[in-house]
N, C-alpha and C positions, 0 to 999 in steps of 0.2 A: 632849346626852343622852352621859353618859359611855359610852365604848367599852370592851366586855369583852374581855379578853385569855383565850384558851383557853391553858391551860397542860396539855401532855399529862402523865399522871404517869410518873415514871421506871419502867422495865420491872423488876420484881423478877427477881433472878437464882434460878433453881430448880435441883435436883439434875440436871434433864435437861440443863442447859448444861455442869455438870460432867462429866456422861456423854459429850456431845459432844466435850469437850477431851480426854477419854480417848481416844476412837476416833481423834481427830487426831494423837494423840501415836503412835498404831500405825500411822498413815499412811493412814487410812480417813476418808472424808467424816463428819462429825457427823451427818447425815440426808440425806433427798433433796436435791439441788442446785435449788432453786426459781430461782437466779439464771440457770440454764441455760447453763452458760459452754460455749463452742466447744471441742471436742476437739483438741488440737495434734498428735494421733497420725493415722498414715496406714499405708497399706499399704507394703511396700517399694519399689513403683514411684510412690510418693507420691498415690496413690488414696483417696478418703474412702471409696468404695463400690464393691461388686461384685454382680453378680445371680445369684440360683441358685433353683433350681427344684427343691423335695422332691418325694418320691412316683413318681419314675420307675423303676419295678419291672423293666421288661423291655428288651431291645433296641430293639424296634418303639417303645416310648415314647420312650425316649432320644434315637434317632434323628429322630422326629417333632417333638419338643422344640427339638432344635437346629436343624433345618430350618427351624422355623416363626420362631423369633427370628431368624435370620439373614435370612428373607425379609422380615421387618419392619425390619432394618437394625439390631439389637441384637446384642451379644455376649452370650452365656450362659457365666459364668465357672465356675460350680460346679451339677454335678446329682447329688441325693442320693436313693440308695434307702433305703427305710424299711421294708421288711417282713421282713429278715432273709435274709444271705447262704444260709443252709441251704435257702431255700425256692425257690433258683434252680438249675437245671440247669448242667452244666459248659459246654453249648453255649452258653447265657444268657451265662455270666459270660465266655466267650471273646469272644462279638460284643460286650458291652456294653464291655470293656477296649478292644477293637479300635476300636470308635465314638469312645470318649473320648479314645483316643490320635490318631487320625484328625484331630479338630475340636479337639485341645489344650484339654480342658475338664477341671477337676477333677472325677474321679469319686470320693464318698463311698458306700461299701457299708456298711450298718448289722450290727451283730452280731445273729445269730440268735436263741438262746435266751433266754428272758425269760420272767417268771412267768404271763404271759397264755398262753402257748404249752403249758405243762406243766398238771399235774394241780391247781395251786394253786385251791382254792375261796376263799381270801380276796383273790386278784387281782380277783376276780371282784363283790366285793361294795362297797358302797358306800365304806365306810372303808378297805377293803384296797386301793382302786385306787391309792393313793399309791405301792404297792410293786409296781405292775402289770407294770413293764417292768425291774425289777432281778432279780438273780440269785437263784436259792435252793438252798444247799447247796453242797458242794465239786463235785459231779458237773457241775451246771450252768456253773460257774465252769471247769471244764477243757473242756467244750464249746463254750464262747464263745470260749474260746483256739483250739479247733479250726477253728471258723468263721473267725476271724481269720486263721490260717494257711491255710487254703484260699484265701481271697481273695488274699491276698499270693502265693500259688504261682502265680495267673493273672495276675499283674502289678499287682494293686491296690495303690495307695497312700495311700489315704485311708479310714479308717473311722469310723463313729459308735458310741460306747458310751452305754449308759443305765445304767450303775453305776459308783460312784465305785471302788469295789474291784477292778474290772475295769481301770479307766483306769490306775490306779497299778501293776497288774500288767503290762499292755501297755508300760507307759513304761520299767518296769523290765528287760521282755524286750529291748525297744529298746535300751535303754543296753548290755545284756549282748551283743548282737549276734545274739541269738537271733530279732529280728524286724530288718527294716531299719531303719537310721538315718534313713532319709526318709520313713518311715512317719507321715503326718499325722492324730492324733487329735482328732475332733470329739466335744465332749461334747452330748447332746441335752437338748432343752427337757423331755424327761420325766424328767429326774433333779430338776425341781422347784426349781431353784436362782434366786435372784432379788434378792439382798442382796450389798453389796459384799465383806464378808467370804468369802460363798461362792465368788464368784468368783477371788478371790484363792487360796481353798485349791484350787479345781480346777487354778490354774495350777501351784501347788506340786506338784500330784499328775501333771503331765505334760501336760496339755492344751494344743493348739496352737489351737484356736479353742472357743469357748463359745457354746451356745444357751442364754440364761436363759429364764425362763416367759415366756409369749408376751403377756401382759396387762399389761405394764410400761408406765407412762406416760414422758413424756420428763423430768419431774426424776428419776424413779427411773433411767433408762437413764444420765442424768449423773453420777448417785452412783456407779455401776457402773465407768464411766470412770475414775472417780478412784482405783480400786483394782486396776486391771489395765491393761496395753499391749496385750495379746492382741487380735486382731480377735474380734468377737463376730457372731453371727447373729440378725437380727430377723425374725420372722413377720409380714410385712406384713398378713396373714391367717392364717384357721385353719379346719381342717376341722370339721365339724359334730360331729364327736365330741370336739372340744377347745373346743368355745365357738361355732363358724362366724361370726367377726366379720371386718369389713373395716376396716382403719385408714389407709386411703390419703392422708387429709390430714394425718396425723402423721407419715409416713415422712421427710419432707423434715427437720423438726426434729431426730428423732430420728439422723438420718445427721450433722447438723449436732454434737450434742452427744455422740456415741459412737462417730463414727468411729475405726478403720476397722471397717467394718459389712457382712455379707452382707445384701441386703436378699431374703428368701426369699417368691417369690410362686407362686401356684397352688394353694395348701392350700385355698382355700375352694370350690374346684370338686371336693374328695375328700369321700367320707363319714368315710373314718378313715385313720390314719396306715400302714395295712397295704392300702390300696385299690389293687386290680390296674389300674392306669391303661392306656388302650389310646392308640394314636395319636392317635386323634381327641380324646381326653382331654387329651393332651399340648399340642395345638394350641391348647386354651382356656386351659391354663395359659401358655402363650407370650402370649397376649393380656393375660392378668393383669400380666406382665412389662411390656408395652408400657404399660400403664395406670400402674402405679407409677412406672414411669421417667419419664412424663410430670409425675406431681406433684415428682418430684425437680427436674427441670430448670426447672419454673415457679417453685418456692417456694424452691429453694436453688441458682439458677443456677450459683454459681460452684463447685458441687461437682463433683470430677474422679473419674470412671469410669475403672476398669482396661481396658486393651487387651486383646486376645485372647493367652492364654496366657503370663502372666507366670512367671518362674522359679521363684516361690515355691509355684505351685499344685500339688497332688498329683495330678499328670498320670501315668495308668498307665504302666509300664515294659514 
């Protein structure tokens, strides 16, 4: 019996191929990187990843998270406050700065004014939710700068912004010497960016670290890494208000393709991003850090984690 030979038809070149080549000429990937190349980039100390806990809003929760991660034998590199600087008292800010300085942990404080806190009806609608954390009008921009100045005055050297305009202004003020030259600007996932062109734009606007949207898969992360060398922040999970997911088994692969990266853990235990965490809550967040770290050590054992207090961290002064 004559053997049949199967010949695959030649792939037809399409307009999408031409568009991909256009993007590549701009230095961007043609699409998602399904080949999942390992990232060649690292933190300044050579590490692939660092650990972060978001939603630490008070001195009590900050201290508890640091003590618990230390008790289980892990280093916490970054503690992120998410409810807005203006919602903390002067005493709380002083104490949080002192704790972060003592523990040599990066403290990122979030800018307070945002559409959800003012009279905006649009921000509370389903369709308007996309503008919820951005700034409305000139007054709110000025108030956001006031929030930044207040935190800086207490020694904070890391802030999180939710608005691209604010990012640009803070960077300009930093360049002009109106704000400290070593002020670290982190862009929140609430800005809604999740493609290579967007992360490149944020870098040009002055970002120091970028938190893309939370639900990207590994090929998408790999594509982002082709567009920037900046550290990025990955939510290993999400509060209930942002979908309430856990992605522990994805973490190691994302670290491999997107390094350098901050692994943010603890959010699943929070109802919202403005959740008032207690000391007991913070201990549960530390357990999530431990579980995620186990996944990295098991499935990407060659990954290097930063030691305590690298020089490039935004440690309070």
